[in-house]
N, C-alpha and C positions, 0 to 999 in steps of 0.2 A: 849215254844220256847226256843231255845238255843241262848245265846249271847256270842260273843267273847270279852274277857277282855284282852286288850293288854297293857302291862306295858312298859314304856320307861326307859332304863338304865340311870343312873345319868349322864353319859358322853354325852348323847344325849339331855339333857335338853335345851342346848343353841339353838338347832335347832327346838325346839318345836313350837315357834310361826310360823315359815315358814311352818312347816309340817302341822299344823292345818289350816293355811290359804289355803294351796294347797288342803287339804282334803275337806274343806268347799266349795271351788270353784268347785271342781270336783264332789261333791256329787249330785247336781241336774242332771248333764249330765248322771251320772251312773244310777240314779234312772229312768231316762227317757229311757235309753238304755235297761234296764232289764225288760222283760215282767213279769207281776204278774199273776200267775195261782191261781184262787180262787176255793176252794173246799168246798161245803156245805156238812155237815155231822151231826151226832148226838153228843150231848155234851160229852159223855164218850169217844168217839173217839178223839175229839179235845182237851180234858183235858190234863194238863201237864203230867199226869201219863199214858195217852193213847198212841196209836200208832202214833198219828200225829207228836209228837216231834221228834222221831227217823227217821220217814219217811221224814220229812222236812229237817233234817240235812243231811240225806243220798242223797236225790234227788237233793238238791241245790248244792252238790258237782259235780254233773254230768251235770248240765245245767247252763247257764248264765241267771238265772231267780230267782224269789222269789215265794214261794208257801205259800198261806194263807189259813188256815183251819178255817171255820166259823161254829160254833156249833149251832144246833137247839135242841129243847127238845126231838126230836126223828127223825128217818129217814123219817117218814111220814111228820113230821113238816118241814123238809128240802125240801121235794117235794112240799108241799103246799106253802112254801115261794117262790119257783121258779115259781109256777103257778100264784101267785099273782103279782110277779114282771114282768112276761112276757118277751118280747124281751129286756127289759131294765135291766134284772138281771145281776149283776156282776159275777155271778157264771159261771165257765167253766165245772165243774164236780159236780154231786151229788153222794155221796159215802155213802153206808150203807143201801140202799134199799135191800129188800130180796125177795126171790122167792114168798112169799105170796102176795106181792103187785106189782110184776114185770108186771103182765098183766095190772093192772090199770095204772102204770107209762107209759107203752108203748102206751096206748091209748091216752095219752095227746099229743103225737106228738112232745114232747120237745127234744127227744134224737136222736143223730146222730149215724150212724154205727161206731163202734170202729176200725174196720179194723185189729184186732189182731188175730193171730192163737192161739186158746185156747186148741188145741188138746193135748198139753203136760201137761196140768194142772192135778193134782192128786185129783180127785173129787170122792165122794162116790156114785154118780149117774151120768148118762149121761146128761150133760147140755151144750148145745151149743146155744148161742144167738149172733146175729149180733150187738145187741145194748147194752148188759150188760156184764161186765167182773166180774166173781166171784173172790173174793180176800180172803175169808176165809169161814169156815163152822163149824157147830156144830150140835149136836144131842140133842133134848129135852129129859129131864129125870127128875125123882123125886129124890131129894137129901135128905139124912137122916143122923142122927148122929148114927154111928155104936155102940157106947157105950150104947146108950139108946134103940136102936132097932137092936138087933143082927140078927134077921130073918126078913128082909124086904119082902114085897110082890114082887113076880117075874112076875107079869102080872097085867093088869087092872082087870081081873076077880078075882085074889087073893086080890087085893086092895079093890074091892067092897065087897067081902065076908069075909074080915079080921075082926079083933076085932072091934066091933061097936064103940069103943071109939077112934079108929084111926082117927087123924085129919090131913087134908092136906090143904094147902093154895095155891091158883092159882091166875092168873091174868086175867083181863077182856079182852076178845078178841077184843073189840071195841076200846081199847086204848093201848093195849100192844101186841108187836110182839110175845113174848112167849105165851101169852094168846090165840092168834089166832093160834099159832103153836099147842097148845094142842087140840083145836077144830079140826084142820086138822089131827092131829095124831089119834084121836079117829075115825074120819071118814075114814081115810086110813086103819085102822086096822079092823073096824067093818062094814063099808059100811052102808047098809040099817038098820042094827041093832044098829047103833050109838045111837039112841034115847033110846033104852033099856039100853045100857051101861051107859049113863048119868044118867038114873033113879036110877041105882044101885050105881054109884060112888057118886052122889049128896049128900047123907047123911053124907059123910065123909068130905065135903068141909066146913071148918070152916069160911072162908071168901074169897071173890073175890076182889082183890085189883086193883087199877088203873094201877100200874106199877110193874115191877120186883123188884126194890129196896125195895119197901114197903113190899112186901110179904116175901122177903128174910130176912128182918130185923125182921119181926114177927116170922119167923122160928128160927132165931138165938136167939131170946128172949124167946124161949120155948113155943110160942103160938100155934105151930103146930108140928106134928111129921115128916112131909115131906113137901117139897116145890117144885113147878115146876121150873126147872132151866135147866142146861145143864150137859152133862156127864163130861165136863171139869171144872165145878165149884169146885169140890174137889181139883183139881190141884192148884187153887189159895190158898186155906187154907194150903195145904202141902208145896208149894214152897215159898209163900210169908210170911206165918205165922208159918211154921213148925208144923202144926196141922193136924194130920192124922185121926181125928175122923170122918170126913165127907166123905160119899161115894155116888155114883149114882146107884140107883137100875136098874138092867138090866131086861127089860120086854121081855117075850117070843114072844109078838106080833111084836117086832121090835121097832125102834125109828125113829121119824120123823126128817128129815134133814132140817136145815136152811142154805141156801147159802146166804152170804152177797154179794151184787153187787155194782158196780160203773158204771156210765154212763156219756158220754160226751154230753153236751147240743148243740143243733143245733145253738143256738145263740152265742156260744163261738167264739171269734176272735182268740183263741189260740188252735185250734184243734190239730195241729201237736205236740205242747208241751203237750197237754192233753194226747195224745196217748203215748208220751214218758213216762209220769208219770204212765200211766196204765201198761206199760211194766215193769217199775221199781217196781211198787207195787206188781206185780206177780213174780218178779225175786227172786232167793234165798236170795239176800241181803235184799230186801224189806220185804220179808216174814219172815225174822228172827225177826222182831219186833212184829209179831202177837201173838205167843203163850203166852208170859208173859206180854203183855200189854192189849190185847183184850180178852185173855183167850179163844181163838177159835183155830181150826185146820188150819194150813196153806195150801194153794192150791199148793204150790211148797215147797219141803223139803228144809229147810235152810241148809247151808253148814255143820253146826255142828249137824244136826239132831234135833229132838225134845228134849227139856230140860229134865233132869232127874226128874222123878216124874210126868211127863205129860202122860196122858193115850194114848193108841193106838186107832186109828180109829176102829169103829165096823166093823164086817164082812159085805161084800156087801149085803148079803141076809137080814141083819137086818136093812138096810136103807130104810125108807119109804118116798115117796114124791108123791103128786098129781100133775098132769100137770098144768102149769101156767094158761092155758085157762080155765080149770075146776075150779080152785080156783077163778079166776076172775069172772066167771059166777055164781058160787054157794056159795061163801064165806058168803054172807049175809044170805042165807037160812040155812047154817050150824050153823051160830051164833044164829039165831032165834031158831033153834032146841035145841041148848045148853041152851039158856036162859029159854025156856019153860020147859025143863026137870028138871032144878035144882030149880025152884021156888017152 
């Protein structure tokens, strides 16, 4: 959160008691007059270094309101929190759901139509939803150190048949969004042959971690040659750390797309304000915060374009995604197939 630090010039010190008295007397009325928009999201989004801080600063300049971001351990955790709180939840918006759990979220009946026109958004796939607003996206990919692996595999088939000593680290699809994304990626690429693909990929998996941060740390510590992440992950190393060793392997099967979504809750007393925030979130100004804080692609090009060193989106033909209703109906079966194949 940003805080304003106002300093009084010395010549105004005599007026300070009166000013402070007036400010203290006015503060309760001001707080009562301004609505508070509460957004449940995941911890990394709400962190000081995440998108929440610049979005809060920018949006509060456009509204007579306060916006409060509340972090949970994951976007699924934020959804579960709202489900437990029910109609009494203080949340107005859940932000950070993705297309792999959109069907499940919709079935809760918690979300209201957003009423926004999304046709102008720049998305890698056709996605229209009356209930969820996409605010960024990414492509799952395997990241590697180019100095240690000059010739990375260019497909799942090459990965499976590559050097038997090649080690990859991935995340558990039952607890991790990227982990589920990998399961959906293999299913979208191989369909009924996904089981065979997993049988061949399995020997290269050195471990399956609970979350992304754990597996990425193992990779950076040299415990694996490749890690499941995003095509934008190397941009963080390049832009934030000036380290160009890390690359994302391009697979000929294409790459699975993750759209991150935000939804307004039916129980919100601030629906109009929530819609204003959604419009700001997808505006060029709001989207300017996304690339170098959430390290994902914006859905609206910021005024200055993408930052130098940020990759370009993949060609449309390389973007893979299964329909929400198929994922909602079949995800458990896909996960079971994955778990059985790698045991």
